[in-house]
C-alpha positions as CSV (number, residue, x, y, z in Angstrom):
1,M,88.9,173.8,165.5
2,T,85.4,174.6,166.8
3,A,84.3,176.6,170.1
4,G,83.5,174.2,172.9
5,N,80.8,175.6,175.0
6,N,79.6,172.0,175.6
7,P,82.6,169.6,176.9
8,S,82.1,166.2,175.7
9,V,85.1,164.4,177.2
10,Y,86.7,164.8,180.3
11,I,90.2,163.7,181.6
12,K,88.8,161.0,184.0
13,G,92.4,160.2,185.8
14,V,96.1,161.2,185.2
15,G,99.5,159.5,186.5
16,S,103.0,159.9,185.7
17,Y,106.3,158.3,186.3
18,V,109.8,159.5,186.1
19,P,112.9,157.0,186.4
20,E,114.6,156.9,189.9
21,K,118.1,158.0,188.4
22,I,118.9,161.4,188.9
23,L,121.5,162.9,186.3
24,T,122.7,166.7,187.5
25,N,124.3,169.3,185.6
26,Q,127.6,168.4,188.0
27,D,127.1,164.8,186.6
28,L,127.3,166.2,182.9
29,S,130.0,168.5,183.6
30,K,132.2,165.8,183.8
31,V,131.1,164.3,180.5
32,V,131.1,167.7,178.5
33,D,132.7,171.2,178.6
34,T,129.6,172.6,180.4
35,S,128.8,173.8,184.0
36,D,125.7,174.1,186.3
37,E,125.9,177.8,186.2
38,W,126.0,177.3,182.5
39,I,123.2,175.3,181.9
40,V,120.7,176.8,184.7
41,T,121.3,180.3,183.2
42,R,120.7,179.3,179.9
43,T,117.8,176.6,180.3
44,G,116.3,176.6,183.9
45,I,117.0,173.0,184.0
46,K,119.2,171.8,187.1
47,E,118.9,167.8,186.9
48,R,116.9,165.2,184.7
49,R,115.9,161.5,185.0
50,V,117.1,158.7,183.0
51,C,116.2,155.0,182.4
52,E,118.3,152.4,183.9
53,N,119.7,150.0,181.4
54,G,117.1,147.5,180.3
55,Q,114.2,149.7,181.4
56,E,112.2,150.4,178.0
57,C,109.8,153.2,177.0
58,S,107.0,151.3,177.4
59,D,107.7,149.9,180.8
60,I,107.6,153.8,181.9
61,A,104.2,154.3,180.1
62,V,103.0,151.4,181.7
63,A,103.7,152.7,185.2
64,A,102.3,156.1,184.4
65,G,99.5,154.3,182.8
66,R,98.6,152.3,185.9
67,K,98.6,155.5,187.8
68,A,96.1,157.0,185.6
69,I,93.8,154.2,185.7
70,E,93.8,153.7,189.6
71,S,93.4,157.7,189.7
72,A,90.2,157.2,187.5
73,G,88.7,154.7,189.7
74,L,89.3,151.9,187.0
75,H,90.9,148.5,186.7
76,P,93.2,148.0,183.4
77,S,90.2,145.7,181.8
78,D,87.9,148.9,181.7
79,I,90.5,150.3,179.1
80,D,88.8,150.3,175.7
81,A,92.1,151.6,173.7
82,I,95.6,152.8,174.2
83,I,97.2,155.7,172.3
84,V,100.8,156.3,173.1
85,G,102.9,159.7,171.7
86,T,106.1,158.9,171.8
87,I,109.7,159.7,169.4
88,T,111.6,157.1,171.3
89,P,109.4,153.6,170.8
90,D,110.8,150.4,172.0
91,M,111.3,149.4,168.4
92,I,110.1,151.0,165.0
93,F,107.3,148.4,165.2
94,P,105.3,147.1,166.7
95,S,103.9,150.1,168.2
96,T,105.1,151.0,171.7
97,A,101.4,150.9,172.6
98,C,100.8,147.0,171.8
99,M,103.7,146.3,174.1
100,V,102.1,148.7,177.1
101,Q,98.8,146.4,176.4
102,K,100.9,143.3,176.9
103,K,102.6,144.4,179.9
104,L,99.1,145.3,181.3
105,G,97.5,142.1,180.4
106,L,94.9,143.5,178.0
107,E,93.8,141.8,174.9
108,N,92.1,142.9,171.6
109,I,91.5,146.4,172.2
110,P,93.2,148.9,169.4
111,C,96.5,150.3,170.3
112,T,98.6,153.0,168.0
113,D,101.5,155.4,168.7
114,V,101.4,158.8,167.4
115,Q,104.7,160.7,166.4
116,A,104.4,164.4,166.9
117,A,107.3,164.9,169.2
118,C,107.0,167.4,172.3
119,T,103.2,168.1,171.1
120,G,102.4,164.4,171.3
121,F,100.1,164.3,174.1
122,L,97.8,167.2,172.7
123,Y,97.6,164.9,169.5
124,V,96.5,161.7,171.3
125,L,94.2,163.8,173.5
126,D,92.4,165.0,170.1
127,M,92.6,161.5,169.0
128,A,90.9,160.0,171.9
129,R,88.1,162.8,172.1
130,G,87.4,161.9,168.3
131,M,87.0,158.4,169.0
132,L,84.9,158.6,171.9
133,L,82.7,161.0,169.9
134,T,82.4,159.0,166.9
135,N,82.2,155.3,168.2
136,H,80.2,154.3,171.3
137,R,82.5,151.1,171.8
138,Y,84.9,152.9,173.3
139,N,84.2,154.5,177.0
140,N,87.8,154.7,178.6
141,I,90.6,155.4,176.4
142,L,94.2,155.4,178.0
143,I,96.5,158.0,176.3
144,I,100.3,157.9,177.2
145,G,103.1,160.8,176.5
146,A,106.2,158.5,177.1
147,E,109.9,159.2,176.3
148,K,113.2,157.4,176.6
149,L,115.4,160.4,175.2
150,S,118.4,159.0,176.7
151,S,118.6,156.4,174.0
152,I,118.8,158.9,171.2
153,I,121.1,161.5,172.8
154,D,124.7,162.2,171.9
155,W,126.4,162.5,175.1
156,S,129.4,164.3,173.9
157,D,127.2,167.1,172.2
158,R,126.7,169.8,174.8
159,S,124.1,171.8,173.0
160,T,121.7,168.7,173.2
161,C,122.7,166.4,175.9
162,V,121.9,169.1,178.8
163,L,118.5,169.6,177.8
164,F,116.6,166.4,177.7
165,G,115.3,163.5,180.3
166,D,113.1,160.4,180.3
167,G,109.6,160.4,181.9
168,A,105.9,159.6,181.0
169,G,102.6,160.7,181.8
170,A,99.2,159.5,181.1
171,A,95.6,160.2,181.4
172,V,92.1,158.0,180.9
173,I,89.6,160.2,178.6
174,A,86.0,159.5,178.7
175,R,82.7,160.9,177.8
176,T,81.4,163.7,180.0
177,P,78.3,162.7,182.1
178,A,75.1,164.4,180.5
179,G,74.7,167.9,182.1
180,A,78.3,168.1,183.3
181,T,79.9,171.6,182.3
182,Y,83.5,170.4,183.1
183,G,85.9,168.6,180.3
184,V,88.0,169.4,177.5
185,N,86.6,172.4,175.9
186,D,88.8,172.6,172.9
187,I,92.0,171.3,171.1
188,Y,94.3,173.4,168.6
189,L,96.7,171.7,166.6
190,G,99.1,172.9,163.8
191,A,102.3,171.7,161.9
192,D,104.7,173.1,159.4
193,G,106.9,170.3,157.9
194,S,108.8,172.7,155.5
195,N,111.9,172.6,157.9
196,P,112.3,169.1,159.1
197,E,116.0,169.4,159.6
198,L,115.6,172.1,162.5
199,L,114.9,169.0,165.0
200,N,115.4,165.7,163.9
201,I,117.0,162.3,163.6
202,P,118.6,161.9,160.1
203,A,119.1,158.3,160.0
204,G,117.4,155.1,160.6
205,G,114.1,155.9,158.5
206,S,113.7,154.8,154.8
207,S,115.2,157.8,153.4
208,L,118.6,157.5,155.0
209,T,118.9,153.5,156.3
210,A,121.1,152.4,158.9
211,S,124.8,151.7,157.8
212,E,128.3,152.1,159.0
213,A,128.5,155.4,157.8
214,T,125.5,156.9,159.3
215,L,126.4,155.0,162.6
216,A,130.0,156.5,162.4
217,Q,128.8,160.0,161.6
218,G,126.3,160.0,164.7
219,Q,123.6,160.4,162.4
220,H,120.9,158.5,164.7
221,F,121.4,160.9,167.4
222,L,119.1,163.8,168.0
223,K,120.1,166.9,165.9
224,M,118.9,170.5,166.4
225,N,119.2,173.8,165.3
226,G,118.7,175.3,168.9
227,K,118.6,179.2,167.7
228,E,115.9,178.8,165.0
229,V,113.8,176.0,167.4
230,F,114.1,178.9,170.1
231,K,112.4,181.6,167.9
232,F,109.8,179.4,166.8
233,A,109.0,178.1,170.1
234,S,108.8,181.6,171.4
235,R,106.3,182.5,168.9
236,V,104.1,179.6,168.6
237,I,103.5,179.0,172.4
238,V,101.8,182.8,172.3
239,Q,100.0,182.0,169.0
240,A,98.5,178.5,170.3
241,S,97.5,180.4,173.6
242,E,95.8,183.0,172.2
243,E,94.0,181.2,169.4
244,I,92.1,178.6,171.6
245,L,91.4,181.4,174.1
246,N,89.9,183.6,171.2
247,A,88.0,180.9,169.8
248,N,86.4,180.3,173.1
249,N,85.6,183.9,173.7
250,L,88.1,183.8,176.8
251,S,90.9,185.4,178.1
252,M,94.2,184.7,180.4
253,D,92.3,186.2,182.9
254,D,89.7,183.3,182.5
255,V,92.6,180.8,183.1
256,D,93.6,179.4,186.3
257,I,96.9,177.7,185.3
258,I,99.0,177.0,182.3
259,I,100.5,173.7,181.8
260,P,103.4,174.6,179.2
261,H,105.8,172.3,177.4
262,Q,108.6,172.3,179.7
263,A,111.6,172.9,177.2
264,N,113.5,176.1,178.3
265,I,112.9,178.5,181.0
266,R,113.5,181.4,178.4
267,I,110.7,180.4,176.4
268,I,108.2,180.4,179.3
269,E,109.4,183.7,180.1
270,N,109.3,185.4,176.8
271,A,105.7,183.9,176.8
272,S,104.8,185.3,180.2
273,K,105.8,188.8,178.8
274,A,104.4,188.5,175.6
275,M,101.1,187.8,176.8
276,K,101.4,190.0,179.9
277,V,100.9,186.7,182.3
278,P,102.7,186.4,185.5
279,M,104.8,183.4,185.7
280,D,103.3,182.0,188.9
281,K,100.6,181.0,186.5
282,F,102.6,179.1,184.7
283,F,103.5,175.5,186.0
284,I,107.0,174.6,186.0
285,N,109.1,171.3,186.5
286,L,111.8,171.4,183.9
287,D,114.4,172.3,186.5
288,R,113.8,169.2,187.9
289,Y,113.5,166.6,184.7
290,G,114.4,168.9,181.5
291,N,112.5,168.4,178.3
292,T,110.8,165.3,178.3
293,S,109.3,165.5,175.0
294,A,105.4,163.9,175.0
295,A,105.7,163.4,178.3
296,S,106.4,167.1,179.4
297,V,102.6,168.3,179.5
298,P,101.1,165.3,181.1
299,V,103.8,164.7,183.9
300,A,103.3,168.8,184.8
301,M,99.8,168.2,184.4
302,D,100.0,165.3,186.7
303,E,102.0,167.1,189.5
304,A,99.8,170.2,189.4
305,V,97.0,168.2,190.4
306,S,98.5,166.2,193.1
307,S,99.8,169.3,194.4
308,G,96.4,170.7,194.7
309,L,97.3,173.3,192.1
310,I,94.7,172.2,190.0
311,Q,91.2,172.3,191.6
312,A,87.5,171.6,190.2
313,G,86.0,174.4,188.3
314,H,89.8,175.6,187.1
315,H,90.2,176.3,183.3
316,V,93.8,174.8,182.6
317,L,95.5,175.7,179.5
318,L,98.0,172.9,178.1
319,V,100.2,174.1,175.4
320,A,103.1,172.5,173.4
321,F,105.4,172.6,170.7
322,G,107.9,170.2,169.1
323,A,109.9,168.5,166.0
324,G,107.9,168.8,163.1
325,L,107.5,171.2,163.5
326,T,104.3,170.7,165.4
327,W,102.5,172.9,168.3
328,G,99.1,172.5,169.9
329,S,96.7,173.8,172.9
330,A,94.0,172.6,174.7
331,L,91.5,174.1,177.2
332,V,90.4,172.1,180.0
333,K,87.6,172.7,182.7
334,W,88.8,170.4,185.6
335,H,86.3,168.3,187.4
């Protein structure tokens, strides 16, 4: 990671989409042994969005992508590449990015998916930055974090089914105009693959292929060691935030707004206390959407922009963590 005193790419436009169908805590209490009070007290989540039958991950990705393209003042034909961060692709292959390309009516541009779970959007942001800076054939790259997590949830497991929702967020990344001082100042990414069982889907890959046994055992659903993931997240959100600020000779006082991964209000509250940052500096929408994995940060960022909380000249800190285990942060000066 290098200090980014001269931003070289910027977020030209943003957009997001969440399905219309709302699943409340009261709805879940009819399916599993839980209650609105139990869920809100432990997570801060009140409701989440879920896709309708037949609504694919690529569909919601396209909806968010179109809004980002429009926000950037562009036409889909101006897009030179598409990168999608997701753990719930339409299918194992081809990539969901290729499905997005098709639905946007584009041809021949490079498309790929990145799998970094809830940190996915920050990973694709860094990939887009690298492509723009090393290859001048690219001018506008569409990056998307999109998840249909309802497709991998065991709705009989109250420890996980209350946490997650569906959604998509997108951004168009471009090179910063000459002389401009706004843009993506720096990105910090990390991963620790030593304990993949803490948050995973055990079956469906090449190590544990699909069978009647894996289906009967529910091995194709998301599994999580909630206690250990909570401890990891509470620690790494602080680490990733301080790391990037220190590298850029900034402090939390210089940050106007923090867009954290929307996993659990208690994780954000812990970070607030550890960093001595007031909660009102964190943008929160997890009460309405739950944890939308790779979509979490871009959906929140888009809502913060549209609500006027992010203004030109603001220093914006993006920070996320997820399965892998992965983590990351980005420091952006808004235009």
